[in-house]
C-alpha positions as CSV (number, residue, x, y, z in Angstrom):
1,M,0.0,0.0,0.0
2,N,1.1,3.6,-0.6
3,A,0.7,6.3,2.1
4,K,-1.9,8.9,1.3
5,P,-1.4,12.7,1.8
6,N,-1.8,13.6,5.5
7,E,-1.5,10.0,6.5
8,T,1.1,8.4,8.8
9,V,2.0,4.7,8.3
10,I,3.8,2.6,11.0
11,A,5.1,-0.6,9.5
12,N,7.2,-3.7,10.4
13,A,5.5,-4.0,13.7
14,R,4.0,-6.8,15.8
15,I,0.5,-5.4,16.1
16,V,-1.5,-6.4,19.1
17,L,-5.2,-6.3,18.2
18,A,-8.0,-6.9,20.7
19,D,-8.2,-10.6,19.8
20,R,-5.0,-11.5,18.0
21,V,-1.5,-10.5,17.0
22,I,-0.4,-9.6,13.5
23,E,3.2,-10.8,13.5
24,R,4.3,-8.4,10.8
25,G,2.0,-5.6,9.8
26,W,1.3,-1.9,9.4
27,V,-1.2,0.7,10.7
28,A,-2.2,3.8,8.8
29,V,-3.3,6.9,10.7
30,A,-5.3,9.8,9.3
31,D,-6.9,12.7,11.1
32,G,-6.1,11.3,14.5
33,R,-7.9,8.0,13.8
34,I,-6.8,4.5,12.7
35,A,-7.6,4.4,8.9
36,E,-6.2,1.0,7.8
37,I,-4.6,-2.1,9.3
38,G,-2.7,-4.6,7.1
39,E,-0.4,-7.5,7.1
40,G,3.0,-7.5,5.4
41,R,5.7,-4.8,4.9
42,G,3.7,-1.7,4.3
43,S,4.6,1.3,2.1
44,A,8.2,2.3,1.3
45,G,7.7,5.6,3.1
46,A,6.3,4.2,6.3
47,E,8.0,4.6,9.7
48,D,9.8,1.3,10.5
49,A,9.0,0.0,13.9
50,G,11.9,-2.5,13.7
51,G,9.8,-5.5,14.6
52,D,8.7,-4.0,18.0
53,L,5.3,-4.4,19.5
54,L,2.6,-1.9,18.5
55,T,-0.2,-1.7,21.1
56,P,-3.0,0.7,21.9
57,G,-2.0,3.5,24.3
58,L,-2.4,2.4,27.9
59,I,-5.4,3.5,29.9
60,E,-5.0,4.2,33.6
61,L,-8.0,4.4,35.9
62,H,-6.4,4.8,39.3
63,T,-3.0,6.5,39.9
64,D,-2.3,8.9,42.8
65,H,1.2,9.4,41.6
66,L,0.6,13.1,40.9
67,E,0.8,13.8,44.6
68,A,4.4,12.6,44.7
69,H,5.3,15.4,42.2
70,Y,3.3,18.0,44.0
71,V,4.7,17.2,47.5
72,P,8.1,15.7,46.6
73,R,9.4,16.1,50.2
74,P,7.5,16.6,53.5
75,K,6.3,20.2,53.7
76,V,7.6,21.0,50.2
77,F,4.8,22.0,47.8
78,W,5.9,22.3,44.2
79,D,4.2,24.6,41.6
80,P,1.1,22.6,40.9
81,V,1.2,23.1,37.1
82,A,4.9,22.2,37.0
83,A,4.0,19.1,39.1
84,V,1.3,18.1,36.6
85,L,3.8,18.5,33.7
86,S,6.4,16.3,35.4
87,Y,3.9,13.7,36.2
88,D,2.3,13.8,32.7
89,G,5.8,13.3,31.1
90,Q,6.4,10.2,33.3
91,L,3.0,8.8,32.3
92,A,3.6,9.3,28.5
93,T,7.0,7.7,28.6
94,S,5.5,4.8,30.4
95,G,3.0,4.3,27.5
96,I,0.0,5.8,29.2
97,T,-2.1,7.9,26.8
98,T,-5.3,8.3,28.8
99,V,-5.3,8.7,32.6
100,L,-7.8,9.2,35.3
101,D,-5.9,11.3,37.9
102,S,-6.9,10.0,41.3
103,L,-7.4,13.0,43.6
104,R,-8.0,12.7,47.4
105,V,-11.3,14.3,48.2
106,W,-11.0,14.8,51.9
107,R,-9.2,16.7,54.6
108,E,-7.9,15.4,57.9
109,D,-6.1,17.4,60.5
110,G,-2.7,16.0,61.3
111,A,-2.7,13.6,58.4
112,E,-0.9,13.6,55.0
113,E,0.0,16.9,53.5
114,V,-1.7,16.2,50.1
115,D,-5.1,15.7,51.7
116,G,-7.5,18.4,50.8
117,R,-5.6,19.5,47.7
118,A,-7.9,18.0,45.1
119,G,-9.3,21.4,44.0
120,T,-5.8,22.8,43.6
121,L,-4.6,19.9,41.5
122,A,-7.8,19.8,39.4
123,V,-7.3,23.5,38.5
124,A,-3.6,22.8,37.6
125,I,-4.6,19.9,35.3
126,S,-7.2,22.1,33.6
127,T,-4.6,24.9,33.2
128,A,-2.1,22.6,31.6
129,R,-4.7,21.1,29.3
130,E,-6.0,24.5,28.1
131,A,-2.4,25.6,27.4
132,N,-1.9,22.4,25.3
133,L,0.9,21.3,27.5
134,L,-0.1,17.7,28.2
135,R,1.0,14.6,26.4
136,A,-1.6,12.3,27.8
137,D,-5.4,12.8,27.9
138,H,-6.3,13.6,31.5
139,F,-9.6,12.9,33.3
140,L,-10.4,12.9,37.0
141,H,-11.1,10.1,39.5
142,L,-12.4,11.5,42.8
143,R,-11.3,9.3,45.6
144,C,-13.8,9.8,48.4
145,E,-12.8,8.7,51.9
146,I,-16.3,8.1,53.2
147,P,-15.8,8.6,57.0
148,M,-14.2,12.1,56.6
149,P,-16.5,14.9,57.8
150,S,-16.0,17.2,54.8
151,V,-15.9,14.6,52.0
152,V,-19.5,15.3,50.7
153,E,-19.0,19.0,50.6
154,E,-15.6,18.6,48.8
155,A,-17.0,16.1,46.3
156,R,-19.9,18.5,45.4
157,E,-17.3,21.2,44.6
158,L,-15.7,18.9,41.9
159,V,-18.4,16.5,40.7
160,G,-19.9,18.9,38.1
161,R,-16.6,19.2,36.2
162,P,-16.8,17.6,32.7
163,D,-13.6,15.7,33.2
164,V,-14.8,13.7,36.2
165,R,-15.0,10.1,34.9
166,L,-15.0,8.0,38.1
167,M,-15.7,8.2,41.8
168,S,-14.5,5.7,44.3
169,L,-15.9,4.8,47.8
170,M,-13.1,4.3,50.2
171,D,-12.8,3.6,53.9
172,H,-9.4,3.2,55.4
173,T,-10.5,2.9,59.0
174,P,-7.9,0.7,60.8
175,G,-8.7,-3.0,61.2
176,Q,-10.7,-3.5,58.0
177,R,-10.5,-3.8,54.2
178,Q,-6.9,-3.1,53.0
179,F,-5.5,-2.9,56.5
180,R,-7.2,-5.6,58.5
181,D,-3.8,-6.1,60.1
182,E,-3.3,-2.9,62.2
183,V,0.5,-3.7,62.5
184,K,0.8,-3.3,58.7
185,L,-1.1,0.0,58.8
186,R,1.3,1.3,61.5
187,D,4.2,0.2,59.3
188,Y,2.7,2.0,56.3
189,Y,2.3,5.3,58.2
190,R,5.7,5.1,59.7
191,G,7.2,4.7,56.3
192,K,5.0,7.2,54.5
193,G,4.1,9.7,57.2
194,G,7.6,10.9,58.2
195,G,8.0,8.5,61.1
196,K,5.0,8.9,63.3
197,T,5.3,7.7,66.9
198,D,3.0,5.1,68.4
199,A,1.3,7.8,70.4
200,E,0.6,9.8,67.3
201,L,-0.7,6.8,65.5
202,D,-2.9,5.9,68.5
203,E,-4.4,9.4,68.3
204,L,-4.8,9.2,64.5
205,F,-6.5,5.8,64.7
206,A,-8.8,6.9,67.5
207,R,-9.9,9.8,65.4
208,R,-10.5,7.5,62.4
209,F,-12.7,5.2,64.5
210,E,-14.8,8.2,65.7
211,Y,-15.2,9.6,62.1
212,Q,-16.4,6.2,60.9
213,R,-19.0,6.0,63.7
214,A,-20.2,9.5,63.2
215,Y,-20.1,10.0,59.4
216,A,-19.6,6.9,57.3
217,A,-23.2,5.7,56.8
218,T,-24.6,9.1,56.0
219,N,-21.7,10.1,53.7
220,M,-21.9,6.8,51.8
221,R,-25.5,7.4,50.8
222,A,-24.7,11.0,49.9
223,I,-21.7,10.2,47.7
224,V,-23.5,7.3,45.9
225,A,-26.5,9.6,45.2
226,L,-24.2,12.3,43.9
227,A,-22.4,9.9,41.5
228,H,-25.7,8.6,40.2
229,E,-27.1,12.1,39.8
230,H,-24.2,13.0,37.6
231,N,-24.0,9.7,35.8
232,I,-20.5,9.1,37.0
233,P,-19.4,5.4,37.3
234,L,-18.6,4.3,40.9
235,A,-15.8,2.1,42.1
236,S,-15.7,0.3,45.4
237,H,-12.3,-0.1,47.2
238,D,-10.6,-2.9,49.0
239,D,-13.7,-5.1,49.2
240,T,-13.1,-7.9,51.7
241,T,-16.3,-9.5,53.0
242,E,-19.6,-10.7,51.7
243,E,-21.2,-7.6,53.2
244,N,-18.8,-5.4,51.2
245,V,-19.8,-7.2,48.0
246,E,-23.5,-6.7,48.8
247,D,-22.9,-3.0,49.4
248,A,-21.1,-2.8,46.0
249,V,-24.0,-4.5,44.2
250,R,-26.6,-2.2,46.0
251,D,-24.7,0.9,45.1
252,R,-24.5,-0.2,41.4
253,V,-20.7,-0.1,41.4
254,A,-19.0,-0.6,38.0
255,V,-15.4,-1.3,39.1
256,A,-14.1,-3.0,42.3
257,E,-10.6,-1.7,43.0
258,F,-8.2,-4.0,44.8
259,P,-10.4,-6.6,46.5
260,T,-8.4,-8.1,49.3
261,T,-9.8,-11.7,49.4
262,I,-10.6,-14.4,46.9
263,E,-14.1,-14.7,48.3
264,A,-14.9,-11.0,47.7
265,A,-13.4,-11.3,44.2
266,R,-15.6,-14.3,43.4
267,G,-18.7,-12.5,44.6
268,L,-17.9,-9.3,42.6
269,H,-17.3,-11.4,39.5
270,R,-20.6,-13.2,39.9
271,A,-22.3,-9.8,40.1
272,G,-20.8,-8.6,36.8
273,I,-18.5,-6.0,38.5
274,D,-15.1,-5.4,36.8
275,I,-12.2,-6.3,39.1
276,L,-9.2,-3.9,39.1
277,M,-5.9,-4.9,40.7
278,G,-2.6,-3.3,41.0
279,A,0.1,-3.8,38.4
280,P,2.8,-3.5,41.1
281,N,1.1,-6.5,42.8
282,V,1.8,-8.5,39.6
283,V,5.4,-7.3,39.1
284,R,6.3,-7.8,42.8
285,G,4.5,-11.2,43.0
286,G,2.1,-10.1,45.7
287,S,0.4,-7.4,47.7
288,H,2.5,-5.0,49.8
289,S,-0.4,-5.1,52.3
290,G,-0.4,-8.9,52.6
291,N,-3.7,-9.3,50.7
292,I,-4.6,-11.5,47.8
293,A,-2.1,-11.7,44.9
294,A,-3.4,-10.3,41.6
295,V,-2.0,-13.4,39.7
296,D,-4.1,-15.7,41.9
297,L,-7.2,-13.8,40.8
298,A,-6.0,-13.9,37.2
299,R,-5.7,-17.7,37.4
300,E,-9.3,-17.9,38.4
301,G,-10.5,-15.6,35.6
302,L,-11.2,-12.9,38.2
303,L,-8.9,-10.1,36.9
304,D,-10.4,-7.6,34.4
305,I,-8.3,-4.4,34.7
306,L,-4.8,-3.5,35.9
307,S,-3.8,-0.1,37.4
308,S,-0.3,1.2,37.9
309,D,-1.4,2.8,41.2
310,Y,1.8,4.3,42.5
311,I,4.4,3.3,39.8
312,P,3.4,4.3,36.2
313,S,5.9,2.1,34.5
314,S,4.5,-1.0,36.2
315,L,1.3,-1.0,34.0
316,L,3.1,-2.2,30.8
317,M,5.5,-4.4,32.7
318,A,2.6,-6.2,34.5
319,A,0.6,-6.7,31.3
320,L,3.5,-8.2,29.5
321,Q,4.3,-10.5,32.4
322,L,0.7,-11.8,32.9
323,P,1.0,-14.5,30.1
324,E,4.1,-15.8,31.9
325,H,2.2,-16.3,35.1
326,V,-1.0,-17.4,33.6
327,P,-0.7,-19.4,30.4
328,A,-4.4,-19.2,29.8
329,I,-4.0,-15.4,29.3
330,D,-2.5,-14.7,25.9
331,L,-0.9,-11.4,24.8
332,P,-4.0,-9.7,23.4
333,A,-6.0,-10.7,26.6
334,A,-3.2,-9.3,28.8
335,I,-3.0,-6.0,26.8
336,R,-6.8,-5.7,27.1
337,T,-6.5,-5.4,30.9
338,V,-4.6,-2.1,30.4
339,T,-6.4,-0.8,27.3
340,K,-9.9,-1.9,26.2
341,A,-11.2,-3.1,29.5
342,P,-10.5,0.1,31.4
343,A,-11.8,2.2,28.5
344,D,-15.0,0.3,28.4
345,A,-15.4,0.5,32.2
346,V,-15.6,4.3,32.2
347,G,-17.4,4.8,28.8
348,L,-14.4,5.8,26.7
349,S,-15.6,3.8,23.7
350,D,-13.5,5.7,21.2
351,R,-10.2,4.2,22.3
352,G,-8.5,1.2,23.8
353,E,-7.9,-1.0,20.8
354,I,-6.2,-0.9,17.4
355,A,-9.3,-0.9,15.1
356,I,-10.4,1.1,12.2
357,G,-12.1,4.3,13.3
358,K,-10.7,4.3,16.8
359,R,-8.4,7.0,18.1
360,A,-4.8,6.6,17.0
361,D,-3.4,6.3,20.6
362,L,-0.5,4.0,20.0
363,I,2.7,2.9,21.6
364,R,5.8,1.2,20.2
365,V,7.4,-1.1,22.7
366,H,10.7,-2.8,22.5
367,V,10.9,-5.9,24.7
368,A,14.3,-7.2,25.9
369,G,14.2,-9.1,29.1
370,R,11.6,-8.3,31.8
371,V,11.7,-4.5,31.5
372,P,10.0,-3.2,28.3
373,A,11.1,0.1,26.7
374,V,8.5,2.5,25.3
375,R,10.2,3.9,22.2
376,S,7.4,6.0,20.7
377,V,4.0,7.2,21.8
378,W,1.2,8.7,19.6
379,R,-1.9,10.4,20.9
380,E,-4.6,10.9,18.3
381,G,-1.9,10.3,15.7
382,N,0.5,13.0,17.1
383,R,3.8,11.8,18.4
384,V,4.0,12.9,22.1
385,A,7.0,10.8,23.2
């Protein structure tokens, strides 16, 4: 085939489609969309992918990594727009072309410094987007810590924004869900919170227990109603028990983030709720909190979506490693967990697969050993990395 005017052709690639791999083929891009897909060498003027993988751009539903750029050291607040640009560059070079920036929608006295900064970061993302400074396509994921006194008020301030695509229902009260083992929660805060003493943690935990008793039930109903009112998909978080699963079903949850037990995952799957697990869990071989391993869920057919969570580069690594851990998962199925499945979960039907008419969000990946290298990234047909 010959390239047409205003058309880009990427050739000599292993193309990962939604259901199969073209071992040697080409993709033509025009007007930001995929125009043609073919097998063979492609046109003489095409860009040579050197036999590398060509996959859809990765789609990330839950990453709070922006906060590490905004507060890079305790009590150090970086320029928020500069933080967004640094974070965005890391996403793009990790192959992520669409991201739901997970912002903490709560304030808590004496807790982490990024709490209560969702509004500031949302404005910074919008500012960068309007100035055409971003490589990835950014949306918002509002992480709502249900027991916090101000969470409903803060969510109302943000929920009307057109870029909000997901809201999650979280409860990190000690002794339940992710941190059923209070010792692990104490270790987590000692490592992340600048070395809190046991007395300080006792005070923090007592406050968390009181907040849950006083606010959780009322706030849960208000946040769920708010999401349904604005037609925003809901995610549950760290489902552990049968009761947690029943709550997720009642609240019409679309995605279950990081279920902690096999029993909860089975119940969620039976209910038709997509299960999202952490890519670092796959790469590390288990959960840092001591909960169920993502690979164990994958072996039972209970893994739908992967999220990089706190390490952007883990998303591609985990997807490529999945077939090694679970032979029943082939390469297209593994790539779907980081492309088509997350896109479908939040209604982004224009992307997530290499198919004619879809957005030309593409990444070229060189695989050598266990650490893949993203060599080129296109968003809507424009090279961004």
